[in-house]
C-alpha positions as CSV (number, residue, x, y, z in Angstrom):
1,M,-51.1,5.5,89.4
2,A,-47.5,4.9,88.5
3,V,-46.0,1.7,87.3
4,T,-42.2,1.0,87.3
5,G,-40.4,-1.6,85.2
6,D,-37.3,-2.3,83.2
7,G,-38.0,-5.2,80.9
8,V,-39.9,-5.9,77.7
9,N,-42.7,-7.7,79.5
10,D,-43.2,-4.5,81.7
11,S,-43.7,-2.2,78.7
12,P,-47.5,-2.8,78.3
13,A,-48.2,-2.0,82.0
14,I,-45.8,1.1,81.8
15,K,-47.7,2.3,78.7
16,K,-51.1,1.8,80.3
17,A,-50.3,3.5,83.6
18,D,-51.0,7.2,84.3
19,I,-47.3,7.6,84.8
20,G,-45.0,5.0,83.4
21,V,-41.5,4.9,84.9
22,S,-38.6,3.0,83.4
23,M,-35.1,2.4,84.7
24,G,-32.5,4.3,82.8
25,I,-29.5,2.1,83.4
26,T,-30.9,-1.4,83.5
27,G,-34.1,-0.8,81.5
28,T,-34.6,-2.0,78.0
29,D,-35.2,0.3,75.0
30,V,-38.8,-1.0,74.7
31,A,-39.5,-0.1,78.4
32,K,-37.9,3.4,77.9
33,D,-40.0,4.1,74.8
34,A,-43.2,3.2,76.7
35,A,-42.4,5.3,79.8
36,D,-43.4,8.8,80.6
37,M,-40.4,9.2,83.1
38,I,-37.0,7.5,82.9
39,L,-35.0,7.2,86.1
40,L,-31.4,7.9,85.0
41,N,-29.9,6.6,88.2
42,D,-32.4,3.7,88.8
43,D,-33.2,5.1,92.3
44,F,-36.8,5.0,93.3
45,S,-36.4,8.0,95.6
46,S,-35.9,10.1,92.4
47,I,-39.6,9.5,91.7
48,V,-40.6,11.4,94.9
49,I,-38.2,14.2,94.1
50,G,-39.6,14.5,90.6
51,I,-43.2,14.6,91.8
52,E,-42.3,17.3,94.4
53,E,-40.5,19.3,91.7
54,G,-43.4,19.0,89.3
55,R,-45.9,20.1,92.0
56,K,-43.7,23.1,92.9
57,I,-43.4,24.1,89.2
58,Y,-47.2,23.8,88.8
59,D,-47.8,26.0,91.9
60,N,-45.3,28.6,90.8
61,I,-46.8,28.9,87.3
62,K,-50.2,29.4,88.9
63,K,-48.8,32.1,91.1
64,S,-47.2,33.9,88.1
65,I,-50.5,33.7,86.2
66,C,-52.5,35.0,89.2
67,Y,-50.0,37.9,89.6
68,A,-50.3,38.8,85.9
69,L,-54.1,38.8,86.0
70,T,-54.2,40.8,89.2
71,S,-52.3,43.8,87.7
72,Q,-54.8,44.1,84.9
73,V,-57.6,45.2,87.2
74,A,-55.4,47.8,88.9
75,Q,-54.4,49.2,85.5
76,M,-57.9,49.2,84.0
77,L,-60.0,50.7,86.9
78,P,-58.2,54.1,87.0
79,F,-59.4,54.7,83.4
80,I,-62.9,53.8,84.4
81,A,-62.6,56.2,87.4
82,F,-61.5,58.9,85.0
83,I,-64.5,58.3,82.7
84,L,-67.1,58.0,85.5
85,L,-65.9,60.4,88.1
86,K,-64.2,62.8,85.8
87,I,-61.1,63.0,88.0
88,P,-57.7,63.7,86.4
89,S,-56.3,60.6,84.9
90,P,-54.4,58.7,87.6
91,V,-52.2,57.0,85.0
92,T,-51.5,57.6,81.3
93,T,-51.4,54.9,78.7
94,V,-47.6,55.3,78.5
95,G,-47.5,54.9,82.3
96,V,-49.5,51.7,82.0
97,L,-47.0,50.4,79.5
98,Y,-44.1,51.3,81.8
99,I,-45.8,49.6,84.7
100,S,-46.5,46.5,82.7
101,I,-42.9,46.2,81.5
102,G,-41.2,47.3,84.7
103,T,-43.2,45.9,87.5
104,D,-45.2,43.0,86.0
105,L,-42.5,41.0,84.1
106,I,-39.7,40.7,86.7
107,P,-41.9,39.8,89.7
108,A,-43.8,37.3,87.7
109,I,-40.6,35.6,86.7
110,A,-39.4,35.7,90.3
111,L,-42.5,33.9,91.4
112,A,-41.5,31.0,89.1
113,Y,-38.4,30.4,91.1
114,E,-40.1,30.5,94.5
115,Q,-39.5,27.6,97.0
116,G,-42.2,25.0,97.3
117,E,-44.9,25.2,100.0
118,L,-44.4,23.2,103.2
119,D,-47.5,21.0,102.6
120,L,-46.6,20.3,98.9
121,M,-46.3,16.5,99.3
122,T,-49.2,16.1,101.8
123,R,-51.8,17.3,99.3
124,K,-53.8,14.8,97.3
125,P,-52.9,14.6,93.6
126,R,-54.8,16.7,91.2
127,S,-56.9,15.0,88.5
128,K,-55.8,15.0,84.9
129,G,-58.7,17.2,83.9
130,D,-57.8,20.1,86.2
131,H,-57.0,23.4,84.5
132,M,-54.3,25.7,85.5
133,V,-56.5,28.8,85.3
134,T,-59.6,28.0,87.3
135,M,-62.6,30.1,88.4
136,T,-61.1,30.3,91.9
137,L,-57.8,31.7,90.6
138,M,-59.6,34.2,88.4
139,S,-62.0,35.3,91.2
140,Q,-59.0,35.7,93.6
141,A,-57.1,37.7,91.0
142,Y,-59.9,39.9,89.7
143,G,-62.2,40.0,92.6
144,F,-59.9,40.4,95.6
145,M,-56.2,41.1,94.9
146,G,-56.8,43.4,91.9
147,W,-59.2,45.5,93.9
148,M,-56.8,45.7,96.7
149,Q,-54.1,47.0,94.4
150,F,-56.5,49.5,92.8
151,W,-57.6,50.9,96.2
152,G,-53.9,51.1,97.3
153,G,-53.0,53.0,94.2
154,M,-56.0,55.3,94.4
155,L,-55.2,56.0,98.1
156,S,-51.7,57.1,97.2
157,Y,-53.1,59.1,94.3
158,F,-55.5,61.1,96.6
159,V,-52.9,61.5,99.3
160,I,-50.4,63.0,96.9
161,F,-53.0,65.3,95.3
162,N,-54.1,66.4,98.8
163,D,-50.4,67.2,99.7
164,F,-50.3,69.5,96.7
165,G,-53.4,71.3,97.8
166,F,-56.1,69.4,95.9
167,P,-58.5,67.7,98.4
168,P,-60.1,64.5,97.1
169,A,-63.6,66.1,97.0
170,T,-62.4,68.9,94.7
171,L,-61.0,66.4,92.1
172,I,-64.4,65.0,91.1
173,G,-65.5,66.6,87.9
174,V,-62.2,68.5,87.3
175,A,-61.5,66.5,84.1
176,N,-64.9,67.5,82.8
177,Q,-64.3,71.2,83.6
178,Y,-60.9,71.5,82.0
179,M,-60.4,68.6,79.6
180,I,-63.7,67.5,78.2
181,K,-65.6,70.3,76.6
182,S,-69.0,70.2,74.9
183,N,-67.3,71.4,71.7
184,P,-64.5,69.2,70.7
185,G,-62.6,72.2,69.2
186,D,-62.4,73.8,72.6
187,V,-59.2,73.2,74.5
188,Y,-57.9,74.2,77.9
189,N,-57.0,77.9,77.9
190,P,-56.0,79.4,81.3
191,T,-57.0,82.9,80.2
192,H,-60.7,82.1,80.1
């Protein structure tokens, strides 16, 4: 609930409201101190514009967080495939660092400047106790989109290896054969 006012007698109601709004031009200093929002132009339509902008910023920050969480799955699962299936490592640790710096940062920032959704002002307000990172967001990032990125990356990995004469079925166990020996002192030697 929002309460607007400009006088000293309005300040207790402004302070008690969920969002206290004071007038910037005609409002008293007491009302401005009690308010959460001050309308600099004393125009009530600025309240709607402010709420729309706040909802847009909230949504865009959630999108940026979801994007950042999504990429973690796609970067972690190739290492697990390397360990479990013994395929050649799809991405090195330096590659993960380059991917994180080059492809995670800029798109996540770009999502922060995205235009608002069309139904932004028709949604009901969220409660004060709502968290930005919810279980729904995490399950969407880790459970769906992260896996889609992983499978897309692995598809391109296998297609490229296949183009160079290494069919996907022959890649399983190759890392164990050439890179992981029973004796840690043994290294890959093509003459053997």
